[in-house]
N, C-alpha and C positions, 0 to 999 in steps of 0.2 A: 504494500500500500504506500502511496505517496506520503511524504513527511508533511505534517501540518505546518502551515505558515506561521512563523514566529513574529513577523513584522506586520506592517500594514497599518491602516488607520484604525483608531480605537472604534470608530463607528462600525466598520465592517465586523470587527470582533464583537462589539457590543450588541448588535442587532441580529446576529445569527451566528438571519437571520433570523431565528426566529423565536431564543429565550432560555438560562435558568438554574439551580443550586449545585454545589460542587460534584462534578462527575469525574471520577478518577479513571484513567485509562480509556478515555473515550476514543473510539475508532473514527478516524476521518477517512473518507473515501473520495475518489474523484468522480464517481458516477453513482446514480441512483440504483437501487436494487433492480434487477431485470424485470421483476413482477410489479414494479411501481406503476401507478396510474396517475394521470394528470387530472386533478380535481377542477371542477368549475368554481367560479367565484362564489356562488351560493354554498357549495360544499365547504370551501375554505372558511367562509364567514361562520357557518354552523359549527365548525370544528374549533374555532378560536374564540368567538365572542363569549364573554363571561367566564373565561377560563384562564388558568395560569400554567406556564410551561417553564421548564428548565432546559436550556440548550447549551451544549459545550461550545467553547470558543478557545482560540489560542491564548487568550489572556484570562481565562477563568469561565466559570459557568454564568450564564445570563439568565436571570429570572424575568419573565415578561408577564404582566398582568393585563389582560384585555377586559375592558369595561363590559358590563352586562347589557347596557344600552348605549347606543352611539358607537363612535369609533375611537375612543380614547385608549391609550396604552401607556403603561408605566414600566420601564425596564430598570433593572438593578444589576450592577456588576462592580466587584471590588470596592464595596462600601459606598458607591455613588449611585444616583438615580437620575433618570431623565424621563420627561413626559412628552407625549405627542399624539399623533393620530396614525391610524393604519387603514388600509383599504385592501380588499381582496379583488384580484383579477383572475381570470382563468389561468390556472397553473402558477400563480405567484401572489406574494403578499408584499405590499409596499408600505414604507414608514416615512413619516415627516416628524422629526423630533425637534425639540426646542434648541438643544445645544449641539446636537450631532448632525452630521450630514445625512441627507435623504438617501434612501436605498430601497431596492426591491430585491427579493429573493425568490427563487423557484421553490415550489412546494409540490411534493408527491406523496401519495398515500400508498401504504401496503397494509391492507386490512385496516385495523385501528391505529396503526403506527403512522407517524407523520415525519417526513424527511424534508430537510431544508437544504437547498443548494445556494451557497453563498457566491457573491460576485468574485471571490478569490479562487473559486473552483472547488472548495471543500463541500462535501455533502455530509451532513450530520443528522442524527435522529434527535428530535425534540421530545422531551418526556413531560407528560402532564404532572402537575404537582398535586 
């Protein structure tokens, strides 16, 4: 498997993209599992809205809390937090944060599991909290 990126912008690490508490030994891949399916925007919204996730990143686990109503999101990493909005599109989720750069990440489902494809090429599994 490819080595996880150690550098890059905190935003990329912070938002995927897509969340959550310390995961030790997280496996980073360059491709989605072969059985992964591309969800619709409605399926992504249903999977994320009102829920919290932990997502591994090169700088630590990102916890993302998605509002029950509306499109608010709060993300936490390394003792810091940021707030913003998110929107689902077919096959991806996009973020506009207050302090961090905007980003979009690919999303794929494998049964109940959710995988996030970051802009740096890493693919990681996000875990519900």
